[in-house]
Each structure stands twice: as C-alpha cells, then as structure tokens.
N, C-alpha and C positions, 0 to 999 in steps of 0.2 A: 377644929378647922378654922383658919383665919377668914375673916369677912373680906369679900372681894369688893373693894371700892372703885377700882379702875376697870372699865369695860375692856375685855381682851380684844386684841386686834383681830383674832380669827373670827370672833362673833360679828364684828363690823363687816368683815369681808363676806361672811355668809349671807348678810342682808344688806347689800350695797345700796338698795333703793331707799333705805331709811336714813334719816339724818342723825348722826351720832355725835358730831362735833363740827366746828367751823374753823378747823386748823389752817385752812387755806386762805382765810381772810387776813388782811394785814392788821398789824397792831396787837397790843397786849390786852385783848378783850376776853372777859369771862362772861358766860351767859347763865345767870342764875335762873332756875325754874322751880316752881312750887306746885306740888300736886295736892289735890283732894279738897281744896276749899271751894268757895269762901266760907270761913268759920268766924263768927264774931270774936273779938278780942285777939284771937290767934292770927288771923289774916291782918288785922289792924296792927298788931305788933310788927309783922313783917313790913307793912307799909311805912310805919314810923321809922323802922330801922333803915329802910331804903332811902327815905327822905333825909335822915340824919347824915347818910353818906353820899347824898346827891347822886343816886344810882337808879337804874331802871332794871326791870326783870319781867319774866313771863309767868303767868299763873295758869296752869292747866286745871280748869274748874270742872267739877261735877255738876251737871245740869240741875239735878235735884237740889243741890245746895244754893245754886243761883236763885232758884225759885223761892227757897226758904229765906235767903238773906240777900235780897236784891240791892239794898243800900250798900252793903259791903262790896258786892260785885261792881257796882257803879263807881265806888271809890277807887277801885283798882284802875279803871280807865281814866278817871278824873285826875289821878296823880301821874299819868303818863306811861303806864305799864300796858302790857299786852295780855289778853286772855285767849287761851287755847282750849280745845275740846278734850274732855277726859271721860267721855260717855255720860249718859244721863244718870245711870244707876251704879257707876263704878263696876262694870261687869268685865269678866275675863273673856278674851276672844276664844281661848282654848275651851272647847266643850260647849260653846254657844253657837246655835245655828247662824249661818252667815247673814241671812236676811234680818234676823232679829238683832244681830250685832250692828249692822249698818243702820237699821231703823233707830236704834238707841243712840247712835252717834248723831243722826239727823235731828232727833228730839233735843239733844243737848245743844246742837248748833242753833236751833230755833231760839232757845233760851239766851244764848250768847248774842245772837243778832238783835234780840229784843232790847238789850241794854246798850246797843250801839257799837259792838265790835263786829267788823266785817271780815277780819282775817280768817284763814282756814288752816290753822295748826291743830294737829291731833297727836295725843300721846295715849297709847293703850294702857289701861290700868294693869299693874304688875308687869308691864312689858310683854304681855302675852297676847299675841295676835297671830292668826294663821296665814299661810301664804295666799289662800284664796281671798281672805279678808283684805290683805294688803292690796291685791290686784283690784278689788272692787272699789277701794277708796283712794288709791294713790294719785289718780288724776284730779281729784277734788281737793285733797288735803296733803300738806307736807307732814309726813309722819315723823315726829321728833322723839328720839330715844334719849340717851345720855352717855356722856363720857366718864363722868364721876358720879357715883351713887353714895350719898352721905351715910345712909343707914340710920338716919335720925329716928326712925320709927322702931328701931331695935333696942329694947330695954336692956339687953345684955351688953351693950356697948356703952362705955362712958363718954361723956362729952369731950374729955381730953384725948381719948383714943380716936374718936371720930375726927377731931380737928387736926391732929397730927397726921392721920392717914390721908385725909382729903387735900391737905396742903401738899403733901408729897405727890399725890396723883394728878394735881391740876397742871395744865399746860395752857399756853395761849390758844384761844379758841375752844376751850373746854365748855361743854354744856353740863351744868352741875344740878343734880336733883336733890332738893330739899322737900319737905312736906309741911304745909300749913294745916296740920291736923291735930286733933286732941292727943292721939297716940304719940306723935313725934315732938310735941311742944316742949316737954321737959328738957330735951337735948337740943332741939333746934334753937331755942331762945338763948342758949349759951354759946352754941357753935357759930351761928350766923354772924353776930357782930364781931366776934374774934377773927373769923375767917375773912370778912370784908376788910377789917382793919389791917390785917397782915398783907393782903394783896394790894390794897390801895397804897400802902407804904412802899411796896415794891414797884410802883409805877403802873399797875394794871388799872383797868376800868371795868365796870359792870354794866352790861348793855342788855336790852330786851332783844328777843328774837325778831 
C-alpha cells in the first residue's frame, strides 16, 4: 500500500475546527513544522538548515524534552522560530482519559511558558485526539494538524521517495510535518535541505505559524 503524504480533503472536512493548512492566506508560503524535539544535535541541525536558508519554522515540542534540553529549546526561540505544544509525555489522545490528557497538555505549556514562549499552538501526537478532547481545549489552543506528512520517521521509505512525494503534495499554504527525532533523522537530514532548496528556487518562502 502506498504511503499517504497528502492529507485527504474528506478528513479535513470531518474535523473543520482543526487547522490543516493556510491555503487562504496570500502568497507562496509554506509552513514547516517539526515534531518531538528538542533533541541535541538533531534540532540543532534543523536550526542550522533554517538559518542557512534564512527561513523560519514551528517546533511542536514535547515538554519532557524541553526540561531535558532547555538550552536547545531556548535556541529555537532565540533564532526567531515558534514553539508549540506536543503534550508533556507524547501521549495519544485516543485511549487516554480526557482530564489526564488535558493536564498533560497543561504541564507541557508550563514548560513552554518557562522558556519565554507565550503562544498557544497544539499538535496532538500521532494526530490522535478525541472529539471531547478537542472541545475541551479548542478555546485555549489552535489545534494544528498538517497538509503534508513527510513520513521521515518511516525507515521503509527512501529519502528520494519522500522528497519526490512531498514536492508533489505541497501547495501554497501547506503545513508540512517533519520530525526532529532520532528515528527520523537519517531521512530528515537529507530531505529537508533538498526540499527547501527546491521551493525557494520556485519563489516560495518558509514561514513560522
């Protein structure tokens, strides 16, 4: 079965209160996002790449990783990027009691606020969040999903296959999901610079959320 890099339209319509893309915004902008960090060396590679291309992005950080690597998290903000909430322990909404899930999000937000980020962006780990959980947090957080899923964490995909597929899937306003994680790094480190080079040459820009 082929890997699905492009979020289907029917799924976006099923959950219209979630943010899937910014296709209605003017300009040829792409919104790079990175999940699961901060991780030393890996997140720093992403930061160096973004700096090389004079671009900004959004990092959906795990609260536990912020506490483990505060200097890396602070560097994200110092270099002009945005940090969003990815729960404290990278937990799935599905199968998790609602109050425990909300409390875990709040614990992550406290870690984010402590390093100086005041925004309220949230991305559910694995994209798995229940309707009741959405209702409980949507007035506080913008729940950000994605339009293009790189699949960089999937060892069965080659870097060339990922690059080819996500170039095809990207449109103006796409929110693109990479991972600054150990699992994804072998593919992400090859795909990210090539992807950015391609679209910058086409007149696009990369912006934070």
